[in-house]
C-alpha positions in Angstrom: 0.6 21.1 -22.7 -1.3 21.8 -19.5 -0.1 19.9 -16.5 -2.7 17.4 -15.3 -4.3 17.3 -11.9 -3.1 14.3 -10.0 -5.4 12.6 -7.5 -3.9 9.8 -5.4 -6.4 7.9 -3.2 -4.7 5.4 -0.8 -6.5 3.1 1.6 -4.7 1.3 4.5 -4.3 -2.4 4.7 -6.6 -3.4 1.8 -5.9 -6.8 0.1 -5.9 -7.3 -3.6 -9.1 -9.5 -3.5 -11.4 -6.8 -2.3 -12.6 -5.1 -5.5 -16.0 -6.3 -6.5 -15.5 -5.3 -10.1 -12.5 -7.5 -10.3 -14.7 -10.6 -9.8 -14.5 -10.6 -6.0 -18.2 -10.3 -5.5 -18.0 -11.0 -1.7 -17.1 -7.3 -1.4 -19.5 -4.4 -2.2 -17.4 -1.6 -3.8 -19.6 0.2 -6.4 -17.4 3.3 -6.5 -14.0 1.5 -6.8 -15.7 -0.6 -9.4 -16.7 2.6 -11.3 -13.0 3.6 -11.3 -12.1 0.2 -12.7 -14.8 0.6 -15.4 -13.1 3.9 -16.5 -9.4 3.0 -16.0 -6.6 0.5 -16.1 -6.7 -2.3 -13.5 -3.2 -3.5 -12.5 -4.1 -6.9 -11.1 -0.5 -7.9 -10.2 0.6 -4.8 -8.3 2.8 -5.1 -5.2 3.9 -2.9 -2.3 7.5 -2.2 -1.4 7.1 -2.6 2.4 5.0 -5.0 4.4 3.7 -2.4 6.8 2.4 1.2 6.7 5.4 3.4 7.3 8.0 1.2 5.4 5.7 1.1 2.4 4.8 4.7 2.3 8.3 5.9 2.9 9.4 3.8 -0.1 6.5 5.0 -2.3 7.0 8.7 -1.6 10.8 8.8 -1.7 11.1 6.3 -4.6 13.7 4.3 -2.7 13.6 1.0 -1.0 14.1 0.6 2.8 17.7 -0.5 2.5 18.5 2.9 1.0 16.5 5.1 3.4 16.8 3.0 6.5 13.1 3.1 7.0 12.1 -0.5 7.6 9.4 0.0 10.1 8.4 3.1 12.1 11.6 5.1 11.7 11.6 8.8 10.9 11.8 9.7 7.3 11.5 13.5 7.3 15.1 14.0 6.1 14.5 12.2 2.9 13.3 14.0 -0.2 9.7 13.2 -1.1 8.6 13.6 -4.7 5.6 15.7 -3.5 8.3 18.4 -3.0 9.3 18.0 -6.7 5.6 18.6 -7.7 5.4 21.7 -5.4 8.7 23.1 -6.8 7.2 22.7 -10.3 4.1 24.8 -9.5 1.6 22.2 -8.2 -0.6 23.0 -5.3 -0.2 20.0 -3.0 -2.8 18.9 -0.4 -3.0 15.9 1.9 -6.3 15.0 3.4 -6.2 12.1 5.8 -3.4 9.6 6.4 0.1 10.1 5.0 2.0 8.4 7.9 4.9 10.8 7.9 7.2 10.2 10.8 7.3 12.6 12.5 3.6 13.2 11.8 3.3 16.9 11.2 6.1 17.7 8.7 4.9 19.5 5.6 6.6 17.0 3.2 6.0 19.3 0.2 2.3 19.8 1.0 0.8 23.3 1.1 -2.4 22.1 3.0 -2.7 19.2 5.4 -5.6 17.7 7.3 -3.9 15.0 9.3 -5.6 11.7 10.3 -3.5 8.9 11.7 -4.7 5.4 12.8 -7.9 5.7 14.8 -6.3 4.3 17.9 -3.2 6.4 17.8 -2.4 8.1 21.2 -0.5 11.0 19.8 -1.7 13.3 22.5 -0.5 11.0 25.3 3.1 11.6 24.2 2.9 15.4 24.6 2.0 16.0 20.9 -1.2 17.6 19.8 -3.9 15.3 18.7 -4.4 14.9 14.9 -7.2 16.8 13.2 -9.7 14.0 13.5 -9.0 13.7 17.2 -9.4 17.5 17.6 -12.7 17.4 15.8 -14.0 14.7 18.0 -12.8 16.5 21.2 -14.5 19.7 20.1 -17.8 17.8 19.8 -17.4 16.0 23.1 -16.7 12.6 21.6 -13.9 10.5 22.9 -11.3 8.9 20.6 -12.0 5.1 20.7 -8.9 3.9 22.5 -8.3 1.1 24.9 -11.4 -0.9 24.0 -9.4 -4.0 24.8 -9.4 -2.9 28.4 -13.1 -1.8 28.6 -14.8 -4.4 26.4 -14.9 -7.8 28.2 -15.7 -9.5 24.9 -12.8 -7.9 23.0 -10.9 -11.1 22.3 -14.0 -12.9 21.0 -14.6 -10.1 18.4 -11.3 -10.6 16.5 -11.1 -6.9 15.7 -14.5 -6.9 14.2 -16.4 -4.0 15.9 -19.2 -1.8 14.6 -18.9 2.0 14.7 -20.6 3.2 17.8 -20.9 7.0 17.4 -22.7 9.2 14.8 -21.5 8.6 11.3 -19.8 12.0 11.0 -17.3 11.0 13.7 -16.0 7.9 11.9 -12.4 8.5 10.8 -13.1 7.6 7.1 -16.3 9.7 7.0 -14.4 12.6 8.5 -11.7 12.2 5.8 -14.3 12.0 3.1 -16.1 15.1 4.4 -12.8 17.0 4.7 -11.7 16.1 1.2 -15.1 17.0 -0.3 -15.1 20.4 1.5 -11.5 21.1 0.5 -12.3 20.3 -3.1 -15.4 22.6 -3.1 -13.5 25.5 -1.5 -10.0 25.3 -3.1 -9.2 28.6 -4.7 -5.8 27.8 -6.1 -5.4 28.1 -9.9 -2.4 25.9 -10.0 -2.5 22.3 -11.1 -3.5 20.1 -8.2 -1.8 17.2 -6.5 -4.3 15.8 -3.9 -3.5 12.8 -1.7 -6.6 11.4 0.1 -5.5 8.8 2.6 -8.2 6.7 4.2 -7.5 4.9 7.5 -9.7 1.9 6.6 -9.6 -1.0 6.4 -6.8 -0.9 9.1 -7.8 -2.8 12.2 -10.0 -2.6 14.3 -12.5 -3.2 11.5 -15.2 -0.8 12.4 -17.7 -0.2 9.6 -20.8 1.9 9.8 -23.7 -0.2 11.0 -25.7 0.2 7.8 -22.7 -1.1 5.8 -22.3 -4.1 8.1 -26.0 -4.9 7.6 -25.3 -5.3 3.9 -23.1 -8.3 4.8 -25.6 -10.1 7.1 -25.5 -13.8 6.1 -23.4 -12.9 3.1 -21.1 -15.7 2.0 -17.4 -14.8 2.4 -14.3 -16.8 1.4 -12.9 -19.2 3.9 -9.4 -18.7 5.3 -6.5 -20.4 3.5 -4.6 -22.7 5.8 -2.9 -26.1 6.0 -2.5 -27.7 9.3 1.1 -27.8 10.5 2.3 -25.4 7.7 3.8 -22.8 10.2 6.1 -25.6 11.6 7.7 -25.7 8.2 8.3 -22.0 7.9 10.7 -19.6 9.5 10.1 -19.2 13.3 9.0 -15.6 12.8 5.6 -16.9 11.6 4.7 -18.7 14.8 6.3 -15.8 16.8 4.0 -13.4 15.0 0.9 -15.5 15.9 1.9 -15.8 19.6 2.9 -12.1 19.9 -0.5 -10.8 18.9 -2.3 -13.4 21.0 -0.5 -12.2 24.1 0.1 -8.5 23.6 -1.8 -6.2 26.0 -2.3 -3.7 23.1 -5.6 -3.0 21.4 -4.3 -5.0 18.4 -4.5 -8.2 20.5 -6.0 -11.0 18.5 -5.8 -14.8 19.2 -6.3 -15.7 15.6 -5.2 -19.4 16.2 -8.2 -19.9 18.4 -10.7 -18.6 15.9 -13.1 -21.1 14.3 -14.7 -20.7 10.9 -17.6 -18.8 12.2 -15.3 -16.4 14.0 -13.3 -15.9 10.8 -16.5 -15.3 8.7 -17.7 -12.7 11.2 -14.3 -11.0 11.3 -14.1 -10.9 7.5 -17.6 -9.4 7.2 -16.5 -6.5 9.4 -13.4 -6.1 7.3 -15.3 -6.1 4.0 -17.9 -3.8 5.4 -15.2 -1.4 6.5 -14.0 -1.4 2.8 -17.6 -0.6 1.8 -17.6 2.4 4.2 -14.4 3.6 2.6 -15.8 2.9 -0.9 -18.7 5.2 -0.2 -16.3 8.0 0.6 -14.3 7.4 -2.5 -17.4 7.9 -4.5 -18.1 11.2 -2.7 -14.6 12.4 -3.4 -14.9 11.5 -7.1 -18.3 13.3 -7.4 -16.8 16.5 -5.8 -13.9 16.4 -8.2 -16.2 16.0 -11.2 -18.4 18.8 -10.0 -15.5 21.2 -9.8 -14.2 20.2 -13.2 -11.0 18.7 -12.0 -11.6 15.4 -13.7 -11.5 17.0 -17.1 -7.7 16.9 -16.9 -6.7 14.5 -14.2 -4.9 11.3 -13.5 -6.7 9.4 -10.6 -4.7 6.7 -8.9 -6.3 4.3 -6.4 -4.2 1.9 -4.4 -3.5 0.6 -0.9 -0.2 0.7 1.0 -0.2 -3.0 1.9 -2.7 -5.8 2.5 -4.0 -8.0 5.4 -3.8 -11.7 6.2 -7.3 -11.9 7.7 -6.8 -15.3 9.2 -5.0 -16.9 6.2 -2.2 -19.2 7.5 -3.8 -18.8 11.0 -2.2 -15.3 11.0 -3.5 -11.7 11.1 -2.3 -8.3 10.1 0.9 -7.8 8.1 4.7 -7.8 8.6 5.4 -11.0 6.6 5.6 -11.5 2.9 2.5 -13.6 1.9 0.6 -12.3 -1.1 -2.5 -11.2 0.9 -0.1 -8.7 2.5 2.1 -7.6 -0.4 -0.4 -7.9 -3.3 -2.6 -4.8 -3.4 -5.2 -3.2 -5.7 -4.1 -0.5 -8.2 -6.3 1.3 -10.6 -5.4 4.3 -12.8 -8.0 6.5 -14.5 -7.2 9.1 -17.1 -9.4 11.1 -19.4 -8.3 8.8 -22.2 -9.3 5.6 -20.3 -12.8 6.7 -19.5 -15.2 4.2 -20.9 -12.3 2.1 -22.1 -11.4 -0.2 -19.2 -8.4 -2.5 -19.5 -6.6 -5.0 -17.4 -2.8 -5.4 -17.0 -1.6 -8.6 -15.5 2.1 -7.7 -15.7 4.0 -7.3 -12.5 4.1 -3.6 -11.3 5.2 -2.0 -8.0 4.0 0.9 -6.0 7.6 2.1 -6.5 6.5 3.0 -10.0 4.0 5.6 -8.8 6.6 8.4 -8.3 8.2 8.1 -11.8 4.7 7.8 -13.4 3.4 10.9 -11.6 6.5 13.0 -12.3 6.6 11.9 -15.9 2.9 12.9 -16.3 3.7 16.3 -14.8 6.4 16.8 -17.4 9.2 16.6 -14.8 12.5 14.7 -14.9 12.6 11.6 -12.8 15.4 11.8 -10.3 18.2 9.4 -11.0 17.9 7.8 -7.6 14.3 6.7 -8.0 14.1 2.9 -8.3 10.7 2.5 -10.0 9.8 2.7 -13.6 6.9 4.7 -15.1 3.8 2.7 -16.0 2.7 5.5 -18.3 3.1 3.3 -21.4 0.3 1.1 -20.2 -2.0 4.2 -20.0 -1.1 5.4 -23.5 -1.1 2.0 -25.2 2.6 2.1 -26.0 4.7 -1.0 -26.0 6.0 -1.9 -22.5 8.6 -4.4 -21.5 7.2 -6.0 -18.4 9.0 -6.2 -15.2 10.7 -9.6 -14.4 10.2 -9.2 -10.7 9.0 -7.1 -7.8 10.7 -6.7 -4.4 9.5 -5.9 -0.9 11.5 -5.3 2.3 10.5 -5.2 6.0 12.9 -5.4 8.9 14.8 -8.7 8.5 13.1 -9.8 5.2 13.7 -9.3 1.5 11.0 -10.6 -0.8 11.9 -11.3 -4.5 8.8 -12.3 -6.5 8.6 -13.3 -10.2 5.4 -14.4 -11.9 6.2 -18.0 -11.1 8.2 -18.0 -7.8 8.6 -16.2 -4.6 11.7 -16.2 -2.4 11.9 -14.5 1.0 15.4 -14.1 2.4 15.7 -13.7 6.1 18.8 -11.7 7.0 21.2 -13.5 9.3 19.4 -16.9 9.5 19.4 -20.2 7.6 15.6 -20.5 7.3 13.8 -18.8 4.5 10.8 -19.2 2.2 10.5 -20.4 -1.4 7.2 -21.0 -3.2 6.3 -22.3 -6.6 3.4 -20.0 -7.3 2.2 -22.0 -10.3 1.6 -25.2 -8.4 1.1 -23.5 -5.0 -0.5 -20.0 -5.4 -1.6 -19.9 -1.8 1.9 -20.4 -0.4 1.1 -23.4 1.7 4.2 -25.4 1.0 7.6 -23.9 1.8 10.3 -25.3 -0.6 13.3 -23.6 0.9 14.8 -26.9 2.1 13.4 -29.0 -0.7 16.1 -30.9 -2.5 14.2 -30.7 -5.8 14.3 -26.9 -5.8 17.9 -26.2 -5.0 18.7 -24.8 -8.5 15.8 -22.3 -8.6 16.5 -21.2 -5.0 20.2 -20.5 -5.9 19.1 -18.7 -9.1 16.8 -16.4 -7.1 19.3 -15.8 -4.4 21.8 -14.7 -7.0 19.2 -12.4 -8.5 18.5 -10.9 -5.0 22.3 -10.2 -4.6 22.4 -8.6 -8.1 19.4 -6.4 -7.4 20.6 -5.4 -3.9 24.2 -4.6 -5.1 22.9 -2.6 -8.1 20.4 -0.7 -5.9 23.0 0.3 -3.4 25.4 1.4 -6.1 22.9 3.3 -8.1 21.7 5.2 -5.0 25.1 6.1 -3.8 24.8 9.5 -5.4 21.7 10.3 -3.3 23.6 9.2 -0.2 26.4 11.6 -1.1 23.8 14.4 -1.4 24.9 15.3 -4.9 21.4 16.2 -6.0 18.6 14.6 -7.9 20.4 14.0 -11.2 23.8 12.4 -11.4 25.6 9.8 -13.5 27.2 6.6 -12.3 29.7 4.6 -14.3 27.6 1.8 -15.8 28.5 -0.8 -18.3 26.5 -0.9 -21.6 24.2 -3.8 -22.1 26.6 -5.3 -24.6 29.6 -5.0 -22.2 27.7 -6.5 -19.2 25.6 -9.0 -21.0 22.5 -7.2 -19.7 19.4 -6.8 -21.7 17.4 -3.5 -22.2 18.6 0.0 -22.0 17.1 1.0 -18.7 14.9 4.0 -18.0 14.9 6.7 -20.7 17.9 5.0 -22.3 20.2 6.0 -19.4 21.9 2.6 -19.3 20.2 1.4 -16.1 19.7 -2.4 -16.5 16.1 -3.2 -17.1 16.1 -6.2 -14.8 17.1 -3.9 -12.0 14.1 -1.6 -12.4 
């Protein structure tokens, strides 16, 4: 069987409730909607890290932060990336846009790279060369839009909502779209293709093209989700997060606690319009792929690395474990799903992308990978749903089931516990609630079980014994575990 082309489109910082075709009609996303109309929408998909590098390192290595050591912005060039597995198997691998490798310019298994980092990255200031977008701007006499917090006297009143001020071709996401289209049009390789297109939007500052912002003039947008005094009942990191970004001298400065409802609505319109700017480029990429015949035998995956609070809980950005941060869009289109849209509401994780892609390419999934293929959902086979998803970032471990979320803070007594059935917006922290002691203890035990199993199962990778190795593992009957694990290898299903 001919190996399929694999197209992975990743946005940056896009929340789950920003796909118009999923019923969130406050956002204009006709091209993402078209993907959903021809694919499988995974409406309960979660990221493994609550910020860019942590999540991407986990996605592309197939291992959680506690096994790679990449909890935030640490280097991850020494860890094997499954792109290398595809390259070794004969794929031609290309990255157009953001990958967020650290360090930035490693090959990572890619044969071709056009590198674009965050629009405000000052890579050249540290002695490194600018990224390809920055070089493009410099060659055309355009200055990278840095330090606007120092030059714009109204910066704090804009709450990161700014309109793009140069010609359209210089916008980072337009540059990525143009580069991807041109690469697709001129690629001469006859090998199966793995193409990662990484858009920078809607990472802050939210800088849509003016014509896209105009589409949101007076458009009604959802109000922020808050409860007065709620942060006083949550771990101290939440208020510290709010205060830090209100007082930082960096361009990410935002005094979100001072924003009124009009400020929030204006900020959100810029964020949603930024997504519309990205959506237009997604459509151009898909049209170019279709014109070259790539879609005749392709798997197209659309997702984001993590979400954005956008004023919910009187907070902005990421780093914490609220659903607007960890719950992200995921759509998978194959030739078999065209015209046959479906929705999956089971829990899935972006950790599942690596096993799914390698399986589709006909490759063995390395033993150390912690996800599970979601290929069964695409082919209509019976699938045993996940019981939970996990996310890690710095001092936090999130353990989320369909009904509850627990966030364990390493080294401190405070934590978070939410009953998602009665409190889906995570407004009432039940960590110290006497009526929820039993469920809290049950979830803490499951976190311990997951963490212990994960460390044990990945010990072979840490010993550098290769991609496939066996660990002594009790059978389900011996251990009282259910399921036979991935591919019948004895790995407990609850762990995956």
